N, C-alpha and C positions, 0 to 999 in steps of 0.2 A: 445246813442248808448247801445244795447244788446253784449252780447259774437258773437251772431250768426251772426250780421251784421257787427259783425268785421271781422269777419271770410271770409262772403262776400266779403268786400270791399277790404282786403289781397289777395284772390286768384284771384277776379276781375282782381287787379292790374297786377298777375304774369300769369295767364294763357291765355294760344291762345284763341279768341272769340267762336272759336266751342268749345272748352271745356268749356268752363263760359258759355255760352248758354245749353249746355246739364245738365252741374251741377244745375243751376236754374228750368230748365224743370223738373229735377228728383226731387230736393227737393219739387218744387210744386205739383207733380205728387204724394210723400209721403204722405204730409200735407192731400191732396184731398181726396184719393182714399181710406181712410178707409182699403186697404189691406196691412198685412204685408209679402207679397210678394213681393211688390213693395220695400220695404227697402231692403231686401237682395238682392233683383236684384243690385238693383245702388248699395249698396257697394261694388257686384261682381264687376263690370265693372271701381271699382275707377280707380286702376292702369292703365288699357289700356285708358283713356277718360283723366284723369288728371296728370299720372306721377307720379315719384318718384323726383323730384327735391325738395330741401329744400324747406322750404317754409324761404322767401326772407322778413327778419324783420331786421328795425333799432333800436335803441336806442328808440327811439320815437313811435314806435310799441311798443315795451316792457312795455314802461312805462304807452301806453295809453293801454294796457289789463290788467295791475296791478292797473289801475283806476278804470276799469269797472270791473273786479271781481279780492280783493284783495289775491295777492298772486299768483296769475296765472301767470306764464313763460313759454310761448310757443317759447323760442329761439332753442327747438332743434327741434321744428315742423317741419315733410317733409309735400309736397304739396296734396297726398294720405292721410295722417294722419288727416289734415284739413276738407279736402272734406267728409271724413267717418263721423268726427262728426260732420259736417253743415248738412251733411243728417238726422242724428240723431237728430238733435237739432230742424228738423222739425216736430218731434212730443214729444216736449216740453209742449205741453198744454193739452196731456193725460199721466200724470204721470203713471199710473198703465201700460197703455198700453206701453209706455218707457222703462218702469223697466223690460215689461216681451221681448220687444223683443232685449233688450241690453243684455239681461241671452241666449236669444236664439244662439244671433251673437258672443259670448264670445263663446260658447260649440262650437263654429263648426269654429271660428276664424284660420288664419294663426296669424305667430309671426307679420309682420306687422301688420296689421289690431288688433290684442288684446291688439299691444303697443300703435296703436291710442284711441282704447275705454278707457285703461285704460287712457291715458293722458288728456282726456275728461271728466272725474269724477269732477272735481269743476263745471262742466258748465252746466252740466245737473239737471232738477228740483227734486225737493223733494229729497233733498243730502239723508238723513236717508237710504231711498229704499235702497240704494247701497253697503250698509256697509257688506251683506254677502258677495256681488260678491267680494269687493274689498280687504277682509281681503283674502278671497279664493285665489283670485291673489297672494297672496305673497309665498301662498306655491311652485309655479313654479318655478322648474328649469331653465328657461329661464330667466338671468339675464337681456335682453332686456326690457322684461315684468314687471319685478320687479321693475326694476329702472324708469320705467314706473309711475307706485304706489309711489314711494319710493321717486325720488329725483323732485325736483321743481314743486313740487303738492301738493297743500292746504289740499286737501280730508282728507290723513291722518292726520294731527295737527287738522281740525276742530273734521272730525268725528269717529275715532278712539277711543276704549277704552286702560287705559292703557295697558292689558293684549297684545291686537295685538299693540301697538304704539311700545311695548317695542321688543316683538319679532322680527319686522319692522326694529328697530338699531340696534341688535343683528345680523339677517341673512346678513344686507349692510356688517357689518365687515366680516362676513365669505363668502360671495360671491366675495369681492374685490370690492363693490365699495367706493366711499368716503362719509363721512357723512356732510360734508357740503352745499349740495345742499336739506338738507333734511328741509323744511320746519318746522319752528316751533321747531326746534333741540333744542335748551337753553330751553324756555320755559319748555317742556313736558320733562325735564332731572328731574329722581323720583330714590327715594331712593331702588327702587327693579330693576331697569335697572341697576344704580351702583352696586350695587349686583351681577345682572347676569353679566355684564361686566367684575367685576375683576376675576369671576369667570372664564371666556372665558381668561381673559388676565394670570393668573395660567394656563390654560391648553396649552396655546401657547408657555408661558415657560417651561411647563416640557417637551414639546416636541423639546425645542429646536427651535423655529418657531420666528419670529418677531412678537411685537404688532403697530398695526398702533396707531402711535400718538394721531390721531383723539378720539382713544379710550376715553382717558384720559380728554375729552373736558366734556361728561356725567357725567364722577365719580365726577369732583371737586366743584359741587355744594353740594355733599351730602359725601364728602370724610372727615371721621370723624374715630378716633381708628384706628383698622385694616386698614384701605386705606391709610392711609398715609403709612404707612409701605413700601406701596405697590408704591406709589408717593417718597418716598426715596429712595427704590431697582432701581427708575428709573433714577434720579436725582444721582445717585451712577457709575452705569450700563450705562443706555440708551446712545445713538448715540445725537448729539447736537441735531437733531429737536427733538429728545423723551424728553431730559433734557428741553427743551421749551417747549413742549405742560406737563410738570410735574410741570411745574415754574406758567403756566397759573392755572392748574387746583387746586395749592396750593393755588392762588390767590383768585380762589373762593371760596375755603372751609372756613365754618363757626366754623372749631376747632382752637381755639387758637394754638396749636401746628406746625399747618398749616405755619404760621408767621416763626414761630422760624425754621423751616425747609429751609424755601425758604433764611433766610438770613444768612444762611451757603455760597450759593454762591451771591457773593455783586453784582457779572454782571447780572446775569440772576432777581435779586430781583429788580435792578435799570431799567431794560428794562420791566419790567411788571408793574414796579410802575407808570414808565414816561409812558405808553404806544405806548413806542417802538416796543414792542412784543405782537401781536395780533393773534388770531387761524389763521386770514386770511393769518399771515403770515410763521405761522407754514405747514398749507396747499401748500402755495407757495412761500415758503422759496426763499429771494433773489439772 
């Protein structure tokens, strides 16, 4: 089964008979007509024809999505967003046209449409074609549109160069997004990102503002020298949640000095060494 077929299956299960029929007819028209106007018209009618209900997915559906397209996590999709992506996928046999139509749609989209198009990125043909569109999308001031690219989306992990990746992670912190739903967060950690995040933390501290404990997750694997001073500060002065994050970051550090710092708090050292403390528990503490 393809992602397109899976979307058809989910929507057919959820939508009324007339909405399902309209969607099937519209997708067939888009695929066969060769007229870009048919795509734009169908996309514009989706909300009226399909509605805005959440896409009803169970754990089995989410597992199937990941099996068909690794990293795909549509748990937050709505029916209208799924329908818009489905209509676009009717053009998947013609990647140049697909890319042209997608660009035009993004240029004229409202927020809900833009979220749909960005969430669909991992399903589109010839993935590198959309890199400029995706990186441009990171500049948006609309948090929902930014998160459609950054969170639960494997496209950045697979396609973004390091500079774009680093800017995405930093902006996620800046706009108040969680980091844990970023696909590939640990795999894409790098020394330049660690430096940028430390600079950001220093700015926050200087302004008397809090620092997200998740920030240290990306710093830990590259925490050496001065970075250990930052983690030492968090261990001494941070909240309990921040101290746990610092302990996990120290555990990931390649610097021998990190172990020395961690051992200063026997309880934390034991918790991280024994696996009792994880980043998931830092994000959602008991």
